[in-house]
KEBA-10704 format. One record per residue: chain; residue number from 1; x, y, z of N, C-alpha, C, CB in turn; residue in three letters. Coordinates in steps of 0.02 Angstrom, whole numbers, always signed. Glycine has a CB too. Layout:
# residues N
> cadena/num/n_px/n_py/n_pz/ca_px/ca_py/ca_pz/c_px/c_py/c_pz/cb_px/cb_py/cb_pz/residuo
> A/NUM/X/Y/Z/X/Y/Z/X/Y/Z/X/Y/Z/ALA .
...
# end
This chain:
# residues 69
> cadena/num/n_px/n_py/n_pz/ca_px/ca_py/ca_pz/c_px/c_py/c_pz/cb_px/cb_py/cb_pz/residuo
> A/1/+4117/+3559/+1692/+4191/+3551/+1681/+4218/+3620/+1673/+4208/+3506/+1617/MET .
> A/2/+4279/+3625/+1703/+4308/+3686/+1702/+4358/+3685/+1635/+4344/+3698/+1774/LYS .
> A/3/+4371/+3743/+1612/+4415/+3758/+1551/+4473/+3800/+1567/+4376/+3793/+1497/THR .
> A/4/+4521/+3794/+1522/+4580/+3835/+1526/+4573/+3885/+1453/+4654/+3781/+1531/LYS .
> A/5/+4590/+3936/+1456/+4598/+3982/+1395/+4663/+3983/+1370/+4581/+4053/+1409/ILE .
> A/6/+4676/+3972/+1311/+4737/+3972/+1278/+4755/+4043/+1260/+4736/+3927/+1218/VAL .
> A/7/+4812/+4065/+1285/+4836/+4139/+1276/+4879/+4145/+1220/+4873/+4167/+1337/THR .
> A/8/+4906/+4096/+1196/+4952/+4097/+1128/+4926/+4044/+1080/+5035/+4080/+1144/GLU .
> A/9/+4929/+4047/+1028/+4906/+3997/+971/+4962/+3936/+988/+4913/+4034/+881/ALA .
> A/10/+4942/+3881/+984/+4979/+3817/+981/+4949/+3753/+984/+5021/+3816/+1029/GLY .
> A/11/+4982/+3697/+1002/+4961/+3632/+1000/+4941/+3618/+1071/+5015/+3586/+972/PHE .
> A/12/+4876/+3588/+1080/+4846/+3566/+1139/+4803/+3502/+1127/+4806/+3621/+1169/VAL .
> A/13/+4827/+3447/+1161/+4797/+3385/+1147/+4800/+3365/+1078/+4731/+3386/+1166/ASP .
> A/14/+4861/+3381/+1047/+4875/+3361/+976/+4835/+3394/+929/+4867/+3291/+966/GLY .
> A/15/+4802/+3451/+943/+4763/+3497/+900/+4788/+3567/+900/+4693/+3497/+921/LYS .
> A/16/+4789/+3601/+840/+4816/+3664/+841/+4745/+3713/+867/+4851/+3683/+761/TYR .
> A/17/+4761/+3753/+910/+4716/+3798/+934/+4735/+3869/+932/+4702/+3781/+996/VAL .
> A/18/+4694/+3914/+923/+4702/+3983/+921/+4704/+4018/+992/+4647/+4009/+881/ARG .
> A/19/+4735/+4075/+996/+4730/+4116/+1059/+4658/+4121/+1080/+4760/+4189/+1049/ALA .
> A/20/+4637/+4114/+1139/+4566/+4124/+1162/+4524/+4067/+1158/+4535/+4175/+1124/GLY .
> A/21/+4547/+4017/+1132/+4511/+3953/+1133/+4510/+3917/+1198/+4541/+3909/+1084/ALA .
> A/22/+4456/+3890/+1220/+4445/+3849/+1281/+4473/+3780/+1269/+4369/+3846/+1300/SER .
> A/23/+4501/+3748/+1314/+4520/+3681/+1313/+4511/+3651/+1380/+4588/+3673/+1289/VAL .
> A/24/+4500/+3589/+1391/+4483/+3554/+1454/+4530/+3563/+1507/+4475/+3485/+1444/PRO .
> A/25/+4507/+3566/+1566/+4554/+3581/+1621/+4551/+3505/+1661/+4527/+3653/+1671/ASP .
> A/26/+4593/+3461/+1632/+4584/+3392/+1660/+4599/+3389/+1740/+4635/+3340/+1620/TYR .
> A/27/+4633/+3428/+1760/+4643/+3426/+1836/+4585/+3432/+1876/+4687/+3477/+1857/GLU .
> A/28/+4536/+3469/+1852/+4471/+3481/+1886/+4428/+3428/+1881/+4437/+3539/+1863/SER .
> A/29/+4436/+3376/+1840/+4393/+3320/+1825/+4400/+3264/+1879/+4410/+3293/+1754/MET .
> A/30/+4347/+3226/+1889/+4355/+3169/+1933/+4387/+3112/+1897/+4290/+3148/+1961/SER .
> A/31/+4415/+3066/+1929/+4444/+3000/+1898/+4393/+2964/+1841/+4457/+2943/+1962/ARG .
> A/32/+4332/+2964/+1865/+4282/+2931/+1811/+4273/+2980/+1749/+4204/+2916/+1847/ASP .
> A/33/+4273/+3042/+1758/+4270/+3087/+1699/+4343/+3078/+1662/+4254/+3169/+1723/GLU .
> A/34/+4389/+3082/+1693/+4451/+3067/+1650/+4455/+2995/+1618/+4513/+3076/+1695/LEU .
> A/35/+4429/+2946/+1648/+4417/+2884/+1615/+4380/+2885/+1556/+4386/+2844/+1656/LEU .
> A/36/+4318/+2913/+1562/+4276/+2926/+1503/+4299/+2966/+1452/+4220/+2953/+1519/ALA .
> A/37/+4346/+3017/+1472/+4376/+3057/+1421/+4428/+3022/+1383/+4404/+3116/+1448/ALA .
> A/38/+4463/+2978/+1418/+4525/+2937/+1391/+4491/+2891/+1337/+4567/+2888/+1454/ALA .
> A/39/+4439/+2859/+1360/+4404/+2812/+1316/+4369/+2840/+1254/+4355/+2778/+1356/ARG .
> A/40/+4345/+2903/+1266/+4316/+2938/+1212/+4366/+2958/+1163/+4279/+2995/+1235/GLY .
> A/41/+4420/+2964/+1175/+4480/+2976/+1131/+4515/+2916/+1102/+4530/+3012/+1170/ARG .
> A/42/+4473/+2860/+1116/+4498/+2796/+1085/+4555/+2758/+1116/+4518/+2810/+1019/GLY .
> A/43/+4575/+2784/+1183/+4623/+2748/+1222/+4599/+2685/+1254/+4649/+2791/+1272/MET .
> A/44/+4632/+2639/+1258/+4615/+2572/+1293/+4648/+2577/+1362/+4642/+2504/+1251/SER .
> A/45/+4602/+2588/+1416/+4623/+2605/+1485/+4592/+2553/+1529/+4601/+2678/+1506/VAL .
> A/46/+4628/+2525/+1565/+4605/+2474/+1620/+4554/+2521/+1668/+4679/+2439/+1668/ALA .
> A/47/+4511/+2490/+1700/+4462/+2519/+1744/+4491/+2535/+1804/+4406/+2477/+1756/ALA .
> A/48/+4552/+2503/+1829/+4576/+2527/+1892/+4629/+2568/+1893/+4590/+2481/+1931/ASN .
> A/49/+4643/+2605/+1837/+4701/+2650/+1826/+4685/+2709/+1874/+4710/+2674/+1747/VAL .
> A/50/+4748/+2746/+1901/+4735/+2793/+1950/+4726/+2861/+1914/+4790/+2794/+2003/SER .
> A/51/+4702/+2909/+1955/+4687/+2974/+1926/+4755/+3008/+1892/+4656/+3023/+1987/LYS .
> A/52/+4803/+2993/+1932/+4867/+3025/+1910/+4890/+3001/+1843/+4922/+3011/+1961/SER .
> A/53/+4882/+2937/+1835/+4901/+2905/+1772/+4858/+2923/+1718/+4902/+2834/+1777/ASP .
> A/54/+4791/+2937/+1734/+4745/+2962/+1680/+4770/+3034/+1664/+4665/+2962/+1705/LEU .
> A/55/+4790/+3076/+1715/+4811/+3146/+1697/+4867/+3145/+1659/+4824/+3190/+1754/LEU .
> A/56/+4918/+3098/+1668/+4976/+3095/+1627/+4961/+3073/+1556/+5026/+3050/+1657/ALA .
> A/57/+4912/+3032/+1549/+4891/+3015/+1475/+4852/+3077/+1442/+4841/+2946/+1474/LEU .
> A/58/+4817/+3114/+1479/+4776/+3154/+1439/+4792/+3228/+1448/+4705/+3140/+1453/LEU .
> A/59/+4824/+3257/+1498/+4844/+3319/+1507/+4902/+3340/+1464/+4857/+3328/+1573/ALA .
> A/60/+4894/+3399/+1426/+4956/+3424/+1389/+5006/+3444/+1441/+4940/+3488/+1340/PRO .
> A/61/+5073/+3437/+1420/+5129/+3458/+1468/+5119/+3527/+1487/+5201/+3450/+1437/PRO .
> A/62/+5137/+3543/+1547/+5145/+3615/+1576/+5174/+3661/+1522/+5194/+3616/+1642/ALA .
> A/63/+5131/+3709/+1508/+5157/+3754/+1455/+5133/+3827/+1475/+5129/+3732/+1380/ASP .
> A/64/+5172/+3878/+1451/+5148/+3949/+1469/+5089/+3966/+1423/+5209/+4005/+1461/HIS .
> A/65/+5067/+3936/+1379/+5020/+3968/+1336/+4950/+3951/+1350/+5035/+3953/+1269/ASN .
> A/66/+4944/+3916/+1410/+4880/+3892/+1430/+4868/+3925/+1511/+4882/+3803/+1425/VAL .
> A/67/+4813/+3968/+1518/+4801/+3994/+1578/+4735/+3972/+1603/+4808/+4063/+1575/GLY .
> A/68/+4720/+3991/+1669/+4657/+3965/+1700/+4604/+4013/+1676/+4660/+3961/+1783/GLN .
> A/69/+4549/+3984/+1658/+4489/+4014/+1629/+4435/+4027/+1680/+4461/+3970/+1574/GLY .
# end
């Protein structure tokens, strides 16, 4: 799984992270990986949900403090 590197401290996925921390790059994941990640976070998600809907549930909003790693 690819990760993104946080360039400024802030909140990602509801958790405070320091600059330099790695966070999941959900856009590089397959639909099945996203479904497993959502369920792993305790979300009740239908098996037929689309990848774009899973990305909307899991991915943090576009932000300047997260860069490609």
